[in-house]
N, C-alpha and C positions, 0 to 999 in steps of 0.2 A: 527614588528607587527607579532603576531601569527595568524595562519590560523583559529583557533577556539578560539577566545577570550571569556571571560565570557560575558554572556548576561547582559543587564541592564534593568532598568524599562521600557525603550522604545522598547525593543525587542518584547514583545507580541503585542504591538500596530503596530509595523512595520510588523510583520508576518500577522496580521489581515488585514492590508492594501494590502499586497501582495496577499493574498488569495482572497480578494474581487475584486481586479483588475484582477486577473487571471480568476475568475469566470465570470466576465463581458464579457470576450472574448471567453470563452469555448463553445463548441458545445452544444447548448441547448438540443438537442435530447439525449445526453449522460449524462448530469449533472442532477441528480435528486434532489440534495439539499446539503446545507452546514450547519452544526451546529457548534457553537463555545461555549466553556465553558469559560465565561469571568473571572472566579475566578480560581486561581491555585488550584491543588489538594494538598493532604497532603505532597507531596514531592516538591511542588513549581512549578510543571509543568502545562502549559496551553495546552489545547487540541482543535483541530479542527477535524471534522468528515466530509469527502467528500463522498457522495453517487453517484455512477455512474451506468448507465445501461450497462450491458455487453451483448455480443452475446451468449456466452456459459453459463455463470453464470448470473442469472437474475440481481442481485445487487452486485456490488463490492464496498466495503467500505474501504476507505483509511483514516487512522488515522495519523494526524500530532500532535506531542507532542513537545512543546518547552521546551527543557531541559536546563541545565546550559550553555553549549557551542554549542549545536547542535539542529537541528530539526530532531527528529526521525520520520521516515516514515514507516508505517506498514500496510499490508493488508493480510487478511487470504485468502489462495487459497483453502484449503480443511480442514475439521476437521480431527482429528486423524483417521487414517485408521483402519477399522475393520478387514481387511484381507490383506495378502501380504505386510506386513509392510516393510520387508527388500527390497523387489523388488521396492516398491514405494520410499523408502528412497534412494536407489541406483539411480533410475531414477532422483530424485530431485538433487542429488549430481552431476550427469553427466550434467543435464540441467543447473545447476548453472554456469558451465564454459562458457556457451553461453550468459549469461545475461550481460546487461550494465545498469548502474544506480542503480539497485537493486540486492539483492542477496537472495537466498532461505535459509530459516532457519526453524528448527523444534522448534515449540513453547513449552512453559512449559507443555502443555497438549498433546503434540505430533502432533498437527496440523501442516500443511505446510503453511508457511508464506513467503511473500516477504517483505524485509526490506531495509532501507537505513539510513544513517546518513549524514546530510548536515550541514556544519558549518554555524552558524548564519549569518555571513557576506556574504555567498554565496547564500542565499535564495533570488531569484528574481522571477519575474513573468515567465521569460523564463525557469529558472531552475525548478520551480514548474511544469510548463507545461511538461517538459521532464520527470520528475519523475512520475507524475500522468498518463501521456500518456503511459509510460513504464509499470506501474502497470496494467492499463487497457488491454494493449496488451498481457502482459505475463500471466495474470490470464486467459484470454480467450484462450491462447495457451496451457497452462499447465493443466488447470482445467479438461477438458474431459479425458485426459490420466490418470491423477492422480486419478480421481473419479472412472474410470473403473478399475484401479489397486486396490485401497483401498476399494471400495464398489462394487465389481462385481455383487453381487446378487441384489443390489438396484438401481444402476445407469445405465441409458440408455441414450446415447447421443441423443439430439434432431436432427431432420432433419431440415436443413436450408431451409427456404422459400425464394424464390427469388422475 
């Protein structure tokens, strides 16, 4: 058996059940909502959109895309930097070595993203919880520094209220 076999007609239904089961036990204060695209896109991929409330970034959106052999997980940390690009990209590359479950990537429009690939057979409620929890934690950890570097004239970190 291969670690990432081809998905079949039941893979989308299985992933939808895992996401629903996961959402039922997730912290209600952090979960803002879930959307599911029930029909595949032009490449045959099904999509789920999980919106979470962050501490540093108001809304953290995690995309799940069911691909041929894996579930692709993606969330934007920041848009493309307007200033200090090299400094920010170096920070992201160094930070990448500390991460578990997800890795930092520069997106097609130079935004900073967190991404992961999970083989279809490894997608469980527990694994989804680990990946979504890591995304929430890492975005809140990386976002303020990345925004201060990439948008120094626009971004001011909020003061936490206790």
